[in-house]
C-alpha positions as CSV (number, residue, x, y, z in Angstrom):
1,P,-37.0,18.3,-14.3
2,A,-38.1,16.6,-11.2
3,A,-35.8,13.8,-10.0
4,A,-37.1,10.3,-9.2
5,A,-38.1,9.5,-5.7
6,A,-35.6,7.7,-3.5
7,A,-35.6,4.0,-3.4
8,P,-38.2,2.7,-1.0
9,A,-37.1,1.4,2.3
10,A,-38.4,-2.0,1.5
11,D,-35.6,-2.4,-1.1
12,A,-32.9,-1.5,1.4
13,A,-30.1,-4.0,1.7
14,P,-30.7,-6.2,4.8
15,A,-28.1,-5.9,7.5
16,K,-25.8,-8.8,7.8
17,P,-26.9,-10.8,10.9
18,P,-24.3,-11.0,13.7
19,L,-22.5,-14.2,14.4
20,S,-23.9,-16.2,17.3
21,P,-21.6,-16.6,20.4
22,F,-21.0,-20.2,19.4
23,D,-19.9,-19.2,15.9
24,Q,-17.7,-16.5,17.2
25,Y,-15.9,-18.8,19.5
26,L,-15.7,-21.5,16.8
27,R,-14.1,-19.0,14.3
28,S,-11.6,-17.9,17.0
29,S,-10.8,-21.5,17.8
30,L,-10.2,-22.4,14.2
31,Y,-7.9,-19.4,13.7
32,T,-6.0,-20.3,16.8
33,S,-5.7,-23.9,15.6
34,A,-4.4,-22.7,12.2
35,A,-1.8,-20.5,14.0
36,A,-0.7,-23.4,16.2
37,G,-0.3,-25.6,13.2
38,T,1.8,-23.0,11.4
39,F,4.1,-22.6,14.4
40,L,4.6,-26.4,14.6
41,T,5.4,-26.6,10.9
42,L,7.9,-23.7,11.1
43,G,9.4,-24.9,14.4
44,S,10.2,-28.3,12.8
45,G,13.0,-26.7,10.7
46,I,13.7,-23.2,11.9
47,D,15.9,-22.3,14.9
48,P,13.8,-21.2,17.9
49,P,15.6,-17.8,18.1
50,I,14.7,-16.9,14.5
51,L,11.1,-18.2,15.0
52,A,10.7,-16.2,18.2
53,T,12.0,-13.1,16.4
54,F,9.5,-13.6,13.5
55,T,6.6,-14.1,15.9
56,L,7.3,-11.1,18.1
57,S,7.9,-8.9,15.1
58,T,4.6,-9.9,13.5
59,I,2.7,-9.2,16.7
60,V,4.5,-5.8,17.1
61,G,3.8,-4.9,13.5
62,Y,0.1,-5.9,13.9
63,Y,-0.5,-3.6,16.8
64,T,1.8,-0.8,15.5
65,V,0.0,-0.5,12.2
66,F,-3.5,-0.4,13.8
67,D,-2.4,2.8,15.6
68,V,-1.5,4.6,12.3
69,V,-4.2,7.2,11.5
70,P,-5.9,6.7,8.1
71,A,-4.7,10.1,6.9
72,L,-1.1,8.8,7.1
73,H,-1.7,5.4,5.3
74,S,0.0,6.7,2.1
75,P,3.1,7.7,4.0
76,L,2.9,4.4,5.9
77,M,3.1,2.5,2.6
78,A,5.9,4.7,1.3
79,V,8.0,4.2,4.5
80,T,7.5,0.5,4.6
81,N,8.4,0.5,0.9
82,A,11.7,2.2,1.8
83,I,12.4,-0.1,4.7
84,S,11.7,-3.2,2.5
85,G,14.9,-2.0,0.7
86,M,16.6,-4.0,3.4
87,T,16.8,-6.7,0.8
88,A,20.1,-5.0,0.3
89,L,21.4,-6.8,3.4
90,G,21.0,-10.1,1.6
91,G,22.6,-8.7,-1.5
92,L,25.5,-7.2,0.3
93,S,26.3,-10.6,1.9
94,L,26.8,-12.0,-1.6
95,V,28.8,-9.1,-3.1
96,G,32.4,-9.9,-3.7
97,G,35.1,-10.4,-6.4
98,G,36.7,-7.0,-6.2
99,V,35.6,-4.0,-8.2
100,F,33.4,-6.2,-10.5
101,P,31.5,-9.4,-9.6
102,H,32.9,-12.6,-11.1
103,S,30.6,-15.4,-10.0
104,S,26.9,-15.9,-10.5
105,S,26.2,-15.5,-6.8
106,E,28.1,-12.2,-6.8
107,L,26.3,-11.0,-9.8
108,Y,22.9,-11.7,-8.2
109,G,24.0,-10.0,-5.0
110,A,25.1,-6.9,-7.0
111,A,21.8,-6.7,-8.7
112,A,19.8,-7.1,-5.5
113,T,22.0,-4.4,-3.8
114,A,21.5,-1.8,-6.6
115,L,17.7,-2.4,-6.9
116,S,17.3,-2.2,-3.1
117,A,19.1,1.1,-3.0
118,V,16.6,2.5,-5.5
119,N,13.8,1.6,-3.0
120,I,15.6,2.9,0.1
121,V,16.4,6.4,-1.3
122,G,13.3,6.7,-3.4
123,G,11.0,5.4,-0.7
124,F,12.3,7.7,2.1
125,L,12.3,10.7,-0.2
126,V,8.7,10.1,-1.3
127,T,7.7,9.7,2.4
128,K,9.4,13.0,3.3
129,K,7.7,14.8,0.5
130,M,4.3,13.6,1.6
131,L,4.8,14.3,5.3
132,D,6.1,17.8,4.6
133,L,2.8,18.6,2.9
134,F,1.1,18.1,6.3
135,K,3.3,20.8,8.0
136,R,1.5,23.9,9.1
137,P,2.9,27.4,9.3
138,D,2.8,27.5,13.1
139,D,4.5,24.1,13.5
140,P,7.8,24.4,15.5
141,D,11.1,24.1,13.6
142,E,12.5,20.6,13.1
143,H,16.1,19.5,12.9
144,P,16.1,15.8,11.8
145,E,19.7,16.2,10.7
146,L,20.7,16.0,14.4
147,Y,19.7,12.4,14.5
148,A,22.9,11.7,12.5
149,I,24.8,12.2,15.7
150,P,23.5,8.9,17.4
151,V,23.6,7.0,14.1
152,V,27.2,8.0,13.2
153,G,28.2,7.6,16.9
154,T,26.8,4.1,17.1
155,L,28.5,3.0,13.8
156,G,31.7,4.6,14.9
157,A,31.7,2.8,18.3
158,Y,30.8,-0.4,16.5
159,G,33.7,-0.1,14.2
160,A,36.1,0.9,17.0
161,A,35.0,-2.0,19.2
162,G,35.7,-4.4,16.4
163,L,39.1,-3.0,15.7
164,A,40.0,-3.1,19.4
165,G,38.9,-6.7,19.7
166,F,36.1,-6.1,22.2
167,G,33.9,-8.6,20.5
168,D,31.4,-8.7,17.7
169,L,28.6,-6.1,18.3
170,T,26.8,-6.9,15.1
171,P,23.8,-8.5,16.8
172,V,23.4,-5.5,19.1
173,V,23.6,-3.0,16.2
174,S,21.1,-5.2,14.2
175,L,18.7,-5.1,17.1
176,M,19.0,-1.3,17.3
177,S,18.3,-1.3,13.5
178,G,15.1,-3.3,14.0
179,A,14.0,-1.2,16.9
180,C,14.4,2.0,14.8
181,C,12.4,0.4,11.9
182,I,9.6,-0.4,14.3
183,G,9.8,3.2,15.7
184,G,9.6,4.5,12.1
185,I,6.2,2.9,11.6
186,A,5.0,3.7,15.2
187,G,5.8,7.4,14.6
188,L,3.1,7.5,11.9
189,S,0.5,7.1,14.6
190,S,0.1,10.9,14.7
191,Q,0.9,14.0,12.7
192,K,3.2,15.3,15.4
193,T,5.5,12.4,15.3
194,A,5.2,11.3,11.7
195,R,8.3,13.1,10.4
196,L,10.3,11.7,13.3
197,G,9.1,8.3,12.3
198,N,10.5,8.8,8.8
199,V,13.9,9.8,10.3
200,L,13.9,6.7,12.6
201,G,13.2,4.5,9.6
202,Q,16.2,6.0,7.8
203,A,18.3,5.5,10.9
204,G,17.2,1.8,11.1
205,V,18.1,1.1,7.5
206,T,21.5,2.9,7.9
207,L,22.3,0.9,11.0
208,G,21.3,-2.3,9.2
209,L,23.6,-1.6,6.3
210,G,26.4,-0.6,8.6
211,A,26.1,-3.8,10.7
212,T,26.0,-5.9,7.5
213,L,29.1,-4.3,6.0
214,G,30.9,-4.4,9.4
215,H,30.2,-8.2,9.7
216,A,31.2,-8.9,6.0
217,A,34.4,-6.7,6.3
218,P,34.8,-6.4,2.5
219,D,38.3,-5.6,1.0
220,Y,39.0,-2.3,-0.6
221,A,38.2,-3.3,-4.1
222,T,34.9,-4.9,-3.1
223,S,34.1,-1.8,-1.1
224,L,34.4,0.3,-4.2
225,Q,31.9,-2.0,-5.9
226,I,29.5,-1.7,-3.1
227,A,29.8,2.1,-3.1
228,G,29.1,2.1,-6.8
229,L,26.1,-0.1,-6.5
230,L,24.6,1.9,-3.6
231,G,25.4,5.2,-5.3
232,L,23.9,4.1,-8.6
233,G,20.8,2.7,-7.1
234,G,20.4,5.6,-4.7
235,A,20.8,8.2,-7.5
236,A,18.1,6.4,-9.6
237,G,15.8,6.4,-6.6
238,Y,16.4,10.0,-5.9
239,G,15.7,10.9,-9.5
240,I,12.4,9.0,-9.6
241,A,11.1,10.3,-6.3
242,S,12.0,13.9,-7.1
243,R,9.5,13.9,-10.0
244,V,6.7,12.2,-8.2
245,G,3.6,14.1,-7.1
246,P,0.6,13.0,-5.0
247,T,-1.3,12.0,-8.1
248,E,1.5,9.6,-9.2
249,L,1.9,8.0,-5.7
250,P,0.0,4.8,-6.3
251,Q,1.9,3.7,-9.5
252,T,5.2,4.8,-7.9
253,V,4.6,2.6,-4.9
254,A,3.7,-0.3,-7.2
255,A,6.9,0.2,-9.2
256,F,9.0,0.2,-6.1
257,H,7.2,-3.0,-4.9
258,S,8.4,-4.7,-8.1
259,L,12.0,-3.9,-7.3
260,V,11.7,-5.5,-3.9
261,G,10.3,-8.6,-5.5
262,V,13.2,-8.9,-8.0
263,A,15.8,-8.2,-5.3
264,A,14.4,-10.8,-3.0
265,A,14.3,-13.4,-5.8
266,A,17.8,-12.5,-6.9
267,T,19.2,-12.8,-3.4
268,A,17.6,-16.2,-2.9
269,V,18.9,-17.6,-6.2
270,G,22.3,-16.0,-5.4
271,E,22.4,-17.6,-2.0
272,Y,21.7,-21.0,-3.5
273,A,24.5,-20.5,-6.1
274,H,26.8,-19.6,-3.2
275,L,26.0,-22.7,-1.2
276,V,26.4,-24.9,-4.3
277,A,29.7,-23.3,-5.2
278,D,31.1,-23.8,-1.7
279,A,29.6,-27.3,-1.5
280,K,27.9,-26.4,1.8
281,P,25.1,-28.6,3.1
282,M,21.6,-27.2,3.0
283,D,18.9,-28.4,5.4
284,T,15.2,-28.6,4.4
285,A,14.2,-25.4,6.2
286,T,16.9,-23.4,4.4
287,A,15.9,-24.9,1.0
288,A,12.2,-24.2,1.7
289,S,13.0,-20.6,2.6
290,L,15.1,-20.0,-0.5
291,Y,12.4,-21.4,-2.7
292,L,9.6,-19.4,-1.1
293,A,11.7,-16.2,-1.3
294,T,12.1,-16.8,-5.0
295,W,8.4,-17.6,-5.5
296,I,7.0,-14.7,-3.5
297,G,9.6,-12.4,-5.0
298,G,8.4,-13.4,-8.5
299,I,4.7,-12.9,-7.9
300,T,5.4,-9.6,-6.2
301,A,7.5,-8.3,-9.1
302,T,5.2,-9.2,-11.9
303,G,2.0,-8.4,-10.0
304,S,3.4,-5.0,-9.2
305,V,4.3,-4.3,-12.9
306,V,0.7,-5.0,-13.9
307,A,-0.6,-2.9,-11.1
308,F,1.7,-0.1,-12.2
309,G,0.3,-0.4,-15.8
310,K,-3.3,-0.2,-14.6
311,L,-2.7,2.7,-12.3
312,N,-0.6,4.6,-14.8
313,G,-3.1,4.1,-17.6
314,N,-0.8,1.9,-19.7
315,L,-3.2,-1.0,-19.3
316,G,-7.0,-1.0,-19.2
317,S,-8.7,-1.0,-15.8
318,A,-11.1,-3.8,-16.8
319,P,-10.3,-7.2,-15.4
320,L,-8.8,-9.8,-17.7
321,A,-11.3,-12.6,-18.2
322,L,-9.6,-15.5,-19.9
323,P,-11.6,-18.7,-20.3
324,G,-10.7,-21.1,-17.5
325,R,-9.1,-18.4,-15.4
326,D,-9.4,-20.4,-12.1
327,P,-8.1,-23.7,-13.6
328,I,-5.1,-21.8,-15.0
329,N,-4.3,-20.4,-11.6
330,I,-4.7,-23.7,-10.0
331,A,-2.5,-25.4,-12.5
332,M,0.3,-22.9,-12.0
333,G,-0.1,-23.2,-8.2
334,A,0.1,-27.0,-8.4
335,A,3.2,-26.9,-10.7
336,S,4.8,-24.5,-8.2
337,L,4.2,-27.0,-5.4
338,G,5.7,-29.8,-7.6
339,A,8.8,-27.7,-8.3
340,M,9.1,-27.0,-4.6
341,G,9.0,-30.8,-3.9
342,V,11.8,-31.4,-6.3
343,F,13.9,-28.6,-4.8
344,L,13.4,-29.9,-1.3
345,S,14.6,-33.3,-2.3
346,H,18.1,-31.9,-2.5
347,P,18.7,-32.7,-6.2
348,S,21.8,-32.0,-8.3
349,P,22.7,-28.4,-8.7
350,A,21.4,-28.3,-12.3
351,T,18.1,-29.7,-11.2
352,G,18.0,-27.3,-8.2
353,F,18.6,-24.3,-10.5
354,A,15.9,-25.6,-12.8
355,A,13.4,-25.8,-9.9
356,L,14.2,-22.3,-8.8
357,G,13.8,-21.1,-12.4
358,A,10.4,-22.8,-12.5
359,A,9.5,-21.1,-9.2
360,A,10.4,-17.7,-10.7
361,S,8.7,-18.4,-14.0
362,L,5.5,-19.9,-12.6
363,S,5.1,-17.3,-9.8
364,G,5.8,-14.5,-12.3
365,A,3.1,-15.8,-14.7
366,L,0.7,-16.2,-11.8
367,G,1.4,-12.6,-10.6
368,L,0.8,-11.3,-14.1
369,H,-2.4,-13.3,-14.6
370,M,-4.0,-12.8,-11.2
371,T,-3.3,-9.1,-11.1
372,A,-4.5,-8.6,-14.6
373,S,-7.7,-10.4,-13.7
374,I,-8.5,-7.8,-10.9
375,G,-10.4,-4.7,-11.9
376,G,-9.2,-1.2,-11.4
377,A,-11.7,-0.6,-8.6
378,D,-9.8,-3.1,-6.4
379,M,-6.4,-1.5,-6.9
380,P,-6.2,0.0,-3.4
381,V,-6.5,-3.5,-2.0
382,V,-4.0,-4.9,-4.6
383,I,-1.4,-2.3,-3.6
384,T,-1.7,-3.3,0.1
385,V,-1.5,-7.0,-0.8
386,L,1.7,-6.4,-2.8
387,N,3.1,-4.4,0.1
388,S,2.5,-7.4,2.4
389,Y,4.0,-9.8,-0.2
390,S,7.2,-7.8,-0.2
391,G,7.5,-8.3,3.6
392,W,6.9,-12.0,3.5
393,A,9.6,-12.3,0.7
394,L,12.0,-10.6,3.1
395,C,11.0,-13.0,5.9
396,A,11.7,-16.0,3.7
397,E,15.0,-14.5,2.8
398,G,15.8,-14.0,6.5
399,F,15.0,-17.6,7.3
400,G,17.1,-18.9,4.4
401,M,20.1,-16.8,5.3
402,D,19.7,-17.1,9.0
403,N,19.5,-13.3,9.3
404,G,17.4,-12.1,12.2
405,L,17.2,-8.5,11.1
406,L,15.7,-9.5,7.7
407,T,13.2,-11.6,9.6
408,I,12.2,-8.6,11.9
409,V,11.8,-6.2,9.0
410,G,10.0,-8.7,6.8
411,A,7.5,-9.6,9.5
412,L,7.0,-5.9,10.3
413,I,6.2,-5.1,6.6
414,G,4.3,-8.2,5.9
415,S,2.0,-7.7,8.9
416,S,1.7,-4.0,8.0
417,G,0.5,-4.8,4.5
418,A,-1.8,-7.5,5.8
419,I,-3.5,-5.1,8.3
420,L,-3.9,-2.4,5.6
421,T,-5.4,-5.0,3.3
422,H,-7.9,-5.9,6.0
423,I,-8.8,-2.2,6.5
424,M,-9.3,-1.7,2.8
425,C,-11.4,-4.9,2.4
426,E,-13.6,-3.8,5.3
427,A,-14.0,-0.4,3.7
428,M,-15.1,-2.0,0.5
429,N,-17.1,-4.8,2.1
430,R,-15.0,-7.2,0.1
431,D,-13.5,-10.6,1.0
432,I,-9.7,-10.7,0.3
433,A,-10.1,-14.1,-1.5
434,N,-12.7,-12.5,-3.8
435,V,-10.4,-9.6,-4.6
436,I,-7.4,-11.8,-5.3
437,L,-9.3,-14.4,-7.3
438,G,-11.4,-12.0,-9.3
439,G,-12.4,-8.3,-9.6
440,Y,-15.6,-6.4,-9.1
441,G,-18.5,-8.0,-11.0
442,S,-17.4,-11.6,-10.7
443,T,-20.0,-12.2,-8.0
444,A,-22.5,-9.5,-8.8
445,K,-26.2,-10.3,-9.2
446,A,-28.4,-9.3,-12.0
447,P,-31.2,-6.8,-11.2
448,K,-34.4,-8.5,-10.1
449,S,-36.4,-7.1,-13.0
450,G,-33.8,-8.4,-15.5
451,A,-33.6,-4.9,-17.0
452,A,-31.9,-1.6,-16.3
453,V,-33.6,0.4,-13.6
454,D,-35.3,3.7,-14.7
455,H,-34.4,6.2,-12.0
456,G,-36.1,9.1,-13.8
457,E,-34.4,12.3,-14.8
458,H,-31.6,14.2,-13.2
459,T,-31.3,17.9,-12.3
460,E,-28.5,20.0,-13.6
461,I,-27.0,23.1,-12.1
462,D,-24.3,25.6,-13.2
463,A,-21.3,27.1,-11.4
464,D,-23.1,30.4,-10.6
465,A,-26.0,28.6,-8.9
466,T,-23.7,26.3,-7.1
467,A,-21.6,29.2,-5.7
468,E,-24.8,30.9,-4.5
469,L,-25.9,27.7,-2.7
470,L,-22.5,27.4,-1.0
471,R,-22.4,31.1,0.0
472,S,-25.9,30.8,1.5
473,A,-25.2,27.6,3.4
474,G,-24.4,27.4,7.1
475,S,-22.4,24.2,6.8
476,V,-20.7,22.5,3.8
477,I,-19.0,19.1,3.5
478,I,-16.7,18.6,0.5
479,V,-16.2,15.0,-0.6
480,P,-13.2,14.6,-3.0
481,G,-12.6,11.5,-5.1
482,Y,-9.9,10.3,-7.5
483,G,-11.4,12.7,-10.2
484,L,-10.1,15.6,-8.1
485,A,-6.6,14.1,-8.3
486,V,-6.8,13.5,-12.1
487,A,-8.0,17.1,-12.7
488,K,-5.4,18.6,-10.3
489,A,-8.1,20.7,-8.8
490,Q,-7.0,20.5,-5.2
491,Y,-5.6,24.0,-5.0
492,A,-8.8,25.6,-6.2
493,V,-10.8,23.4,-3.8
494,A,-8.5,24.4,-0.9
495,E,-9.1,28.1,-1.7
496,I,-12.9,27.6,-1.9
497,A,-12.9,25.9,1.5
498,K,-10.7,28.6,3.1
499,S,-12.9,31.4,1.7
500,L,-16.1,29.7,2.9
501,N,-14.6,29.2,6.4
502,D,-13.5,32.8,6.4
503,Q,-17.1,33.8,5.7
504,G,-18.2,31.9,8.7
505,I,-19.5,28.9,6.8
506,N,-18.5,25.7,8.5
507,T,-16.7,23.8,5.7
508,R,-15.1,20.4,6.2
509,F,-13.8,17.5,4.1
510,A,-15.0,13.9,4.2
511,I,-12.6,11.2,3.0
512,H,-13.5,7.6,2.2
513,P,-10.8,4.9,3.1
514,V,-10.5,3.8,-0.5
515,A,-10.9,7.2,-2.2
516,G,-8.1,7.5,-4.7
517,R,-6.0,4.6,-5.8
518,M,-4.1,3.9,-2.6
519,P,-4.9,4.3,1.1
520,G,-4.7,7.9,2.2
521,Q,-3.9,9.4,-1.2
522,L,-6.6,12.1,-1.0
523,N,-5.4,13.2,2.4
524,V,-1.9,13.8,0.9
525,L,-3.5,15.6,-2.1
526,L,-5.4,18.0,0.2
527,A,-2.3,18.5,2.3
528,E,-0.4,19.5,-0.8
529,A,-2.9,22.3,-1.4
530,G,-2.6,23.5,2.2
531,V,-5.9,22.2,3.6
532,P,-5.4,22.0,7.4
533,Y,-5.6,18.3,8.4
534,D,-7.9,19.2,11.4
535,I,-10.8,20.0,9.0
536,V,-10.3,16.7,7.1
537,F,-12.4,13.8,8.5
538,E,-12.6,10.1,7.9
539,M,-16.0,8.6,6.7
540,E,-16.9,7.1,10.1
541,E,-16.1,10.4,11.8
542,I,-18.4,12.6,9.7
543,N,-21.1,10.4,8.2
544,D,-23.6,11.2,11.0
545,D,-23.3,14.9,10.3
546,F,-24.9,14.9,6.9
547,P,-28.5,15.2,8.0
548,D,-27.5,18.5,9.6
549,T,-25.5,19.7,6.6
550,D,-26.8,22.2,4.2
551,V,-24.7,21.3,1.1
552,A,-22.6,18.3,0.3
553,L,-20.3,19.0,-2.6
554,V,-18.9,15.8,-4.3
555,I,-15.9,16.3,-6.6
556,G,-14.8,13.5,-8.7
557,A,-16.2,10.7,-6.5
558,N,-18.8,8.1,-7.4
559,D,-18.6,4.6,-6.0
560,T,-17.7,5.9,-2.5
561,V,-20.9,8.0,-2.4
562,N,-23.2,5.6,-4.1
563,S,-26.5,5.0,-2.3
564,A,-27.0,1.7,-4.1
565,A,-24.5,0.2,-1.6
566,V,-27.2,0.8,1.1
567,E,-30.4,0.6,-0.8
568,D,-29.9,-2.0,-3.5
569,P,-29.1,-5.6,-2.3
570,D,-28.5,-6.6,-5.9
571,S,-25.9,-3.9,-6.6
572,I,-22.3,-4.8,-7.4
573,I,-21.3,-2.7,-4.3
574,A,-24.1,-3.8,-2.0
575,G,-23.0,-3.6,1.6
576,M,-20.0,-1.4,0.9
577,P,-19.7,1.4,3.5
578,V,-20.2,4.7,1.7
579,I,-20.3,8.4,2.5
580,E,-24.0,9.2,2.8
581,V,-24.0,12.6,0.9
582,W,-27.7,12.1,-0.1
583,K,-28.7,12.7,3.5
584,A,-27.6,16.4,3.3
585,K,-30.3,19.0,2.6
586,Q,-28.7,19.5,-0.9
587,S,-26.0,17.4,-2.6
588,I,-24.1,18.5,-5.7
589,F,-22.1,16.2,-7.9
590,M,-19.3,17.7,-9.9
591,K,-18.1,15.3,-12.6
592,R,-17.6,15.1,-16.3
593,T,-20.5,12.9,-17.3
594,M,-23.3,10.9,-15.8
595,G,-21.3,7.7,-16.3
596,S,-20.8,5.1,-13.6
597,G,-17.8,4.8,-11.4
598,Y,-14.8,2.4,-11.5
599,A,-16.9,-0.5,-10.2
600,G,-19.4,0.0,-13.0
601,A,-22.4,0.5,-10.7
602,E,-25.0,3.1,-11.6
603,N,-25.5,5.8,-8.9
604,P,-29.1,6.5,-7.9
605,V,-28.0,9.6,-6.0
606,F,-27.7,11.4,-9.3
607,Y,-31.5,11.2,-9.6
608,K,-32.6,12.0,-6.1
609,P,-34.8,15.2,-5.7
610,N,-32.2,16.9,-3.4
611,N,-29.3,16.4,-5.8
612,A,-28.0,18.4,-8.7
613,M,-25.3,17.6,-11.3
614,L,-22.6,20.1,-12.1
615,L,-21.3,18.5,-15.2
616,G,-17.9,19.5,-16.7
617,D,-14.2,19.3,-16.1
618,A,-13.5,19.4,-12.4
619,K,-10.6,21.8,-12.7
620,K,-12.6,24.3,-14.8
621,M,-15.6,24.0,-12.6
622,C,-13.6,24.5,-9.4
623,D,-11.8,27.5,-10.9
624,A,-15.2,29.0,-11.8
625,L,-16.5,28.4,-8.3
626,R,-13.3,29.9,-6.8
627,A,-13.6,33.0,-8.9
628,K,-17.3,33.4,-8.0
629,I,-16.9,32.7,-4.2
630,I,-13.7,34.6,-3.6
631,G,-14.6,37.4,-6.0
632,D,-17.9,38.1,-4.3
633,A,-16.7,37.6,-0.7
């Protein structure tokens, strides 16, 4: 049957008018004023060296992350996840008591150390597995193990200098650690240096742990406890990461984020217990930092658990819509500020612990509620926000413990997550406040007619006809979505693309920034199947090529190729940048049903006259296409 005509140009969503020069300067001026106010507030209680470290690290992180190519955003999140395991530094400073901890502060420190070790080993192994997928047969041999020479040499010289009485080189080794962590992220700016970046990140964390242990100089019995904690946590992280595939990356990253949150909160509470036990004075800046580390750690931990449940299928993707959602959040936020006021008043130890308990409980409840209230379509943004939270928790921990290295790493990770969040929001045409305070649909408009739009009938096609169209084409663009990952059809698709290219048909891939459930997931998935990364393009690189493309084959994608974003100003996804597959001479959608995508928006492309629907299981359909294309080649 004939498909309905495309939406008329008159219904196209109007372009957002650009800001006037005055408004642009005003916005910039207000941002600068806010930054100045923040610095004045921080400078009133934080030592200038720590504040300078934080500021410079944030700036470096900002510019470093912007250079990371979109294809490597998943490895970027994995490596920052691993580096955020530097929460172990705070935990190690509290560990004591011999083979087993005896005081509450020692117990908190032991828990933070073990949980951090899970993140460190698991995060770096996941990163390595992802980056190895991008290796090509003709890439030169690599020997990352040789970087153990400078790391071991540095730590050996550091220990020898301490024993010989040449002075404390801990600040120097810590600076080297921070520099390596920065280099770890900078290495992800290209495929050629990405694996070196992962090695530099590992070197940075190793140097940080070595400097912390060297400064603490634990006795033999406590050293055994530390070895046991790091070994136990590391073994758990290795076991988890060894079983993770590209499809499970988003929920794994979310789970690791929760461990960082718990470790940061445990370290902050443990540090307070240590200060109380030793009757040490605590200034307002230290108190504020410990409270914020507890609060941010709590919201990161529980928010990550909910994100894991949504991504893993344990929880529904629909947003939770409790009556009075916003008043509930406001009440918990106000109560958190009240508890902070109590804590900053330097109360009795019992009241101080109660205030920290309130911080953990309120932030935990807020994390649960806010994340549950966000729909599954916004999970890519949620993951990056939680990544940023984990960094700011580290920053607060560094301020509270006067640890410059934690401040460097925290600012690096916090700014990294913030930049990724900005990139994701831009790709979805979403405002970050709208995402955090409510999911897709909370601000959607009803159709002007007040009724469902009748797009007409759709055209269906079978695997044989699809194979014939592909074989007769001169150019093909394949657009994968999360459905490809769920169906595990990447290997079949890779073979189809290779066969078509071998037949002289220019075949490429187009990736949307938020395809999948975390930034860059589809790039990793295709790399796993052996698709060369030089035929995989980002949306803005390839969108202009569709009018000259014979066939656009969409596999398991919907929202990211929905023309309603461009044509319907009343659509839930109006204004969202999308891959314009409908501009190809022929588009083919491979999906199970005619149902809407994660955002719940109907897709008019299904009914356009140059589109056909190949309905069925993506794996079975791709296997059928592979057999037909390769078999007849």
